[in-house]
C-alpha positions as CSV (number, residue, x, y, z in Angstrom):
1,M,-8.8,11.4,17.2
2,A,-5.8,9.4,18.5
3,G,-5.2,8.0,15.0
4,A,-5.7,11.5,13.5
5,R,-3.2,13.1,15.8
6,N,-0.7,10.2,15.1
7,A,-1.2,10.9,11.3
8,V,-0.7,14.7,11.6
9,E,1.9,14.9,14.3
10,T,4.0,11.7,14.2
11,C,3.6,10.5,10.6
12,L,3.4,13.8,8.6
13,G,5.3,15.9,11.2
14,V,3.1,18.9,10.5
15,R,4.4,22.0,12.2
16,P,2.3,25.0,13.3
17,G,1.8,27.4,10.4
18,E,2.4,24.8,7.7
19,R,-0.2,24.7,4.9
20,V,-1.9,21.4,4.2
21,A,-4.1,20.2,1.3
22,L,-6.8,18.0,2.7
23,I,-8.5,16.0,0.0
24,A,-11.5,13.8,0.7
25,D,-14.7,12.2,-0.7
26,E,-18.1,11.8,0.8
27,A,-17.5,8.2,1.9
28,S,-14.4,9.4,3.9
29,R,-15.9,12.6,5.3
30,A,-15.8,11.4,9.0
31,V,-12.1,10.5,8.8
32,A,-11.3,13.8,7.0
33,A,-13.1,15.7,9.8
34,S,-10.8,14.0,12.4
35,I,-7.7,15.0,10.4
36,A,-9.0,18.5,10.1
37,A,-9.6,18.7,13.8
38,A,-6.0,17.5,14.4
39,L,-4.7,20.1,12.0
40,D,-6.7,22.8,13.9
41,D,-5.1,21.5,17.2
42,R,-1.7,21.8,15.5
43,R,-2.5,25.4,14.3
44,A,-1.8,24.3,10.7
45,P,-4.1,26.0,8.1
46,Y,-5.6,23.6,5.5
47,T,-7.4,23.8,2.2
48,G,-10.3,21.3,2.3
49,L,-11.4,19.8,-1.0
50,L,-14.3,17.4,-1.5
51,L,-13.9,15.3,-4.7
52,E,-17.6,15.2,-5.5
53,D,-17.6,19.0,-5.7
54,F,-15.6,18.8,-8.9
55,G,-17.7,16.3,-11.0
56,P,-19.1,12.8,-11.0
57,R,-17.4,9.7,-9.7
58,P,-15.5,7.7,-10.8
59,M,-13.1,10.5,-11.7
60,K,-11.8,10.4,-15.2
61,A,-8.9,12.9,-14.3
62,A,-7.5,14.6,-11.3
63,P,-9.5,17.8,-10.5
64,A,-7.5,20.9,-11.4
65,D,-8.4,22.5,-8.0
66,V,-6.8,19.5,-6.2
67,L,-3.6,19.7,-8.2
68,E,-3.5,23.5,-7.7
69,A,-3.8,23.1,-3.9
70,L,-0.9,20.6,-3.8
71,E,1.2,23.0,-5.8
72,T,1.3,25.4,-2.9
73,A,1.0,23.1,0.1
74,D,3.7,22.0,2.5
75,A,2.0,18.7,3.1
76,G,-1.0,16.8,1.7
77,V,-3.5,14.2,2.9
78,M,-6.0,12.3,0.7
79,C,-8.8,10.3,2.3
80,M,-11.0,8.5,-0.2
81,T,-12.7,5.3,-1.2
82,P,-11.5,4.0,-4.6
83,Q,-13.8,3.5,-7.5
84,P,-13.1,1.6,-10.8
85,G,-11.0,3.5,-13.3
86,E,-9.6,6.1,-10.9
87,L,-6.1,4.9,-10.7
88,G,-4.9,7.3,-13.4
89,A,-6.4,10.3,-11.5
90,R,-4.7,9.2,-8.3
91,M,-1.4,8.7,-10.1
92,A,-1.6,12.3,-11.4
93,I,-2.1,13.6,-7.9
94,V,1.0,11.5,-6.7
95,R,3.1,12.9,-9.6
96,V,2.6,16.5,-8.3
97,V,3.6,15.3,-4.8
98,E,6.7,13.6,-6.1
99,R,7.7,16.5,-8.3
100,R,7.4,19.0,-5.5
101,Q,8.7,16.5,-2.8
102,I,6.1,17.5,-0.2
103,R,5.2,15.2,2.7
104,Y,2.0,13.3,1.7
105,A,-0.3,10.7,3.2
106,H,-2.3,8.6,0.8
107,M,-5.3,7.2,2.7
108,V,-7.2,5.3,-0.1
109,G,-9.9,3.1,1.5
110,V,-9.5,4.6,5.0
111,T,-12.4,4.0,7.5
112,P,-13.1,5.0,11.1
113,E,-12.2,1.4,12.0
114,I,-8.7,1.8,10.5
115,M,-8.2,5.1,12.3
116,Q,-8.9,3.2,15.6
117,Q,-6.5,0.3,14.7
118,G,-3.7,0.7,12.2
119,M,-3.4,4.4,12.7
120,R,-2.8,4.0,16.4
121,A,0.4,1.9,15.9
122,D,3.8,2.8,17.4
123,Y,5.3,4.1,14.2
124,R,8.7,4.5,15.6
125,M,8.8,0.7,16.3
126,V,7.4,0.0,12.8
127,D,10.2,2.2,11.5
128,R,12.9,0.2,13.3
129,L,11.5,-3.1,12.0
130,S,11.3,-1.7,8.5
131,D,14.9,-0.5,8.6
132,R,16.1,-3.9,9.7
133,L,14.2,-5.7,6.9
134,R,15.4,-3.2,4.3
135,G,19.0,-3.7,5.3
136,R,18.6,-7.5,5.1
137,M,16.9,-7.5,1.8
138,L,19.5,-5.2,0.1
139,R,21.9,-8.2,0.6
140,A,19.5,-11.1,0.2
141,E,19.6,-13.6,-2.7
142,T,16.2,-15.3,-2.3
143,L,12.9,-14.7,-0.6
144,T,10.7,-17.7,0.0
145,V,7.0,-17.5,1.0
146,K,4.8,-20.4,1.9
147,T,1.3,-20.7,3.5
148,E,-0.9,-23.7,4.5
149,A,-3.5,-22.4,1.9
150,G,-1.0,-23.4,-0.9
151,T,1.2,-20.3,-1.5
152,K,4.7,-21.3,-2.5
153,I,6.8,-18.7,-4.3
154,A,10.5,-17.9,-4.6
155,A,11.7,-14.4,-5.6
156,H,15.0,-13.1,-6.6
157,F,16.2,-9.5,-6.9
158,D,18.0,-6.9,-9.0
159,R,20.6,-5.1,-7.0
160,G,20.1,-2.1,-9.2
161,L,16.5,-1.6,-7.8
162,D,15.9,-0.2,-4.4
163,W,14.0,-1.5,-1.4
164,V,11.7,1.3,-0.3
165,K,10.6,1.8,3.3
166,T,7.2,3.4,4.0
167,S,7.0,3.0,7.8
168,G,4.7,5.9,8.6
169,L,7.4,8.5,9.2
170,I,6.9,10.5,6.1
171,S,9.6,12.5,4.4
172,P,9.8,14.7,1.4
173,R,11.7,11.9,-0.4
174,Y,8.9,9.3,0.0
175,W,5.2,9.8,0.3
176,S,3.3,7.0,2.1
177,N,0.1,5.2,2.4
178,L,-1.5,5.5,5.9
179,P,-1.8,3.4,7.9
180,A,1.7,2.5,7.0
181,G,4.1,-0.3,7.5
182,E,5.7,-1.6,4.2
183,V,9.1,-2.4,2.8
184,F,8.9,-3.1,-0.9
185,T,10.8,-3.5,-4.2
186,T,10.2,-4.6,-7.8
187,P,11.5,-8.2,-7.9
188,A,13.6,-9.4,-10.8
189,T,11.8,-12.8,-10.8
190,V,9.0,-14.5,-9.0
191,D,8.0,-18.1,-9.6
192,G,5.4,-20.4,-8.1
193,T,1.9,-20.3,-6.8
194,F,0.4,-17.5,-4.8
195,V,-3.0,-18.1,-3.2
196,C,-4.8,-14.8,-2.4
197,D,-7.1,-15.9,0.5
198,A,-7.3,-12.4,2.0
199,T,-8.0,-9.1,0.0
200,A,-7.2,-8.0,-3.5
201,G,-6.5,-4.4,-4.5
202,D,-7.9,-1.6,-6.6
203,H,-11.7,-1.9,-7.0
204,F,-11.6,-5.7,-6.3
205,N,-11.5,-5.0,-2.6
206,G,-14.7,-3.1,-2.6
207,K,-16.5,-5.4,-5.0
208,Y,-15.5,-8.8,-3.7
209,G,-14.2,-8.2,-0.2
210,D,-12.3,-10.8,1.8
211,L,-11.5,-13.8,-0.4
212,Q,-10.9,-16.3,2.3
213,A,-13.9,-18.4,1.3
214,T,-13.2,-18.2,-2.5
215,P,-9.4,-17.7,-2.9
216,L,-7.7,-16.7,-6.1
217,T,-5.0,-19.2,-7.0
218,L,-2.4,-17.4,-9.2
219,E,0.3,-19.2,-11.2
220,I,3.5,-17.1,-11.8
221,E,6.4,-17.8,-14.1
222,G,9.3,-15.4,-14.6
223,A,7.4,-12.7,-12.7
224,R,4.4,-12.9,-15.1
225,L,0.9,-14.1,-14.3
226,V,0.3,-17.3,-16.4
227,G,-2.8,-18.7,-14.7
228,V,-5.8,-17.8,-12.5
229,N,-8.2,-20.2,-10.8
230,C,-11.1,-19.3,-8.6
231,A,-14.4,-20.9,-7.6
232,R,-16.0,-17.5,-8.5
233,K,-15.6,-17.6,-12.2
234,D,-16.7,-13.9,-12.5
235,L,-13.8,-12.9,-10.3
236,E,-11.4,-15.2,-12.1
237,Q,-12.3,-13.7,-15.5
238,E,-12.3,-10.1,-14.2
239,F,-9.0,-10.5,-12.5
240,W,-7.4,-12.1,-15.6
241,E,-8.7,-9.4,-17.9
242,Y,-7.5,-6.6,-15.5
243,C,-4.1,-8.2,-15.5
244,H,-4.0,-8.0,-19.3
245,T,-5.0,-4.3,-19.7
246,D,-1.5,-3.5,-21.1
247,E,1.7,-5.3,-21.8
248,N,2.9,-5.1,-18.1
249,S,-0.4,-5.5,-16.3
250,D,0.5,-9.2,-15.7
251,R,4.0,-8.5,-14.4
252,V,4.8,-8.6,-10.7
253,G,5.7,-4.9,-10.1
254,E,5.8,-5.1,-6.3
255,L,6.9,-7.5,-3.6
256,A,6.4,-6.2,-0.1
257,F,6.7,-6.9,3.6
258,G,3.9,-5.7,5.8
259,T,5.5,-4.3,9.0
260,N,2.7,-2.8,11.1
261,L,3.1,-4.5,14.4
262,G,0.0,-2.8,15.8
263,L,-2.3,-5.1,13.8
264,S,-3.7,-8.3,15.3
265,E,-6.1,-9.5,12.5
266,M,-7.1,-8.7,8.9
267,I,-10.3,-6.7,8.5
268,G,-11.0,-7.1,4.8
269,I,-9.8,-3.6,3.8
270,L,-6.7,-3.6,1.6
271,L,-5.3,-0.2,2.9
272,Q,-4.8,-1.7,6.3
273,D,-4.5,-5.5,5.5
274,E,-1.5,-5.0,3.2
275,K,0.4,-3.6,6.3
276,F,-0.3,-6.8,8.3
277,P,2.8,-8.8,9.1
278,G,3.6,-11.0,6.1
279,V,4.6,-10.7,2.4
280,H,2.3,-9.7,-0.5
281,I,2.8,-9.0,-4.2
282,A,1.1,-6.7,-6.7
283,F,0.8,-7.1,-10.5
284,G,1.2,-4.0,-12.6
285,D,3.0,-0.6,-12.1
286,P,6.2,-0.9,-10.2
287,Y,6.3,2.6,-8.7
288,G,9.5,3.1,-10.6
289,S,10.0,6.6,-9.3
290,Q,10.7,4.9,-5.9
291,T,12.1,1.5,-6.8
292,H,13.9,2.7,-10.0
293,A,12.3,0.1,-12.2
294,D,12.4,1.2,-15.8
295,W,8.9,0.0,-17.0
296,K,5.3,1.1,-16.4
297,S,1.7,-0.1,-16.4
298,K,-1.7,1.6,-16.3
299,T,-2.8,-0.9,-13.6
300,H,-1.7,-2.0,-10.2
301,V,-3.4,-4.7,-8.1
302,D,-2.2,-6.1,-4.8
303,V,-3.0,-9.6,-3.7
304,L,-2.7,-10.7,-0.1
305,T,-2.3,-14.1,1.7
306,R,-2.8,-15.1,5.3
307,K,-0.4,-16.5,7.9
308,C,2.8,-16.5,5.9
309,D,5.9,-18.4,6.6
310,V,8.8,-16.3,5.1
311,W,12.5,-17.0,4.7
312,I,15.2,-14.5,3.8
313,D,17.7,-16.9,2.2
314,D,17.7,-19.7,4.8
315,D,16.6,-17.7,7.8
316,Q,12.9,-17.8,8.7
317,V,11.9,-14.3,9.8
318,I,8.1,-14.8,9.8
319,E,6.2,-17.8,11.1
320,K,2.4,-18.0,10.6
321,G,2.2,-14.2,10.3
322,Q,4.4,-13.5,13.3
323,Y,7.8,-11.8,13.0
324,Q,10.6,-13.6,14.7
325,L,12.0,-10.4,16.0
326,E,15.1,-12.0,17.5
327,H,16.2,-13.0,14.0
328,L,16.2,-9.3,13.1
329,G,18.0,-8.2,16.2
330,L,14.9,-6.5,17.7
331,A,13.8,-8.9,20.5
């Protein structure tokens, strides 16, 4: 309940009397119940929608009732566990949110454990850190990321593309994943080796879990995926094929800082782990409505690495997954 109240009151800023669309699936029923209780405490009426009521999973399209509820809501929350092939349906839901500019929490993969951890963060501190990083990156030339596992990438940036802050304080301008804590852009170029020894996104997270024992080694040239190597050849082949679904599925569409200072360890669930202090990337769709990138993809898959060392130009701001807050004026 502490995490649910944080979501409703601090993150979404729901006021008494506001109407909320609460979307959930069977796997996330317990989390949705805690959100519903927090809305009741806030005296905010909600429309509850269970995805399984509208047809079989995986969803081929967003249910009409869900889209209709979002058309009249002041705020929205979606708690669900992703299944293969549902990204298009989720993107259709997000398009309604963006068109109407309502406050919206996207909780894909949420669990009771996450509600007890990442959702209990001090989101005002997360917001301050995210602000500082965004300010630095708007002026930065190069970002360098290294890990002992073998990651070594350098990224450069297009000043015409924005750095987006999703720090948990949700506004009509930007919806957010919850738990939150990211600052991201679409990079102009990324080159080097990225070793995913944590979690991978979309359905890979649920299917393969934490990849620490069998990391994916990804070779990147000019922001395109040019090679994949993994001890698990089924994962290697599936990841390569996913990243060649369309002409931009192999392109780095997102480079992001995780900024949730309330997290002490990764738990093998992408929704929370991508907010862990460090830097991660994603191949596929660049969320162009937010970053202003002018290309699209039907796919989007995050890849995470552990214990990053990160430099903004020549200034090391993260050491072994720990922010050097004094370098950001926050110590």
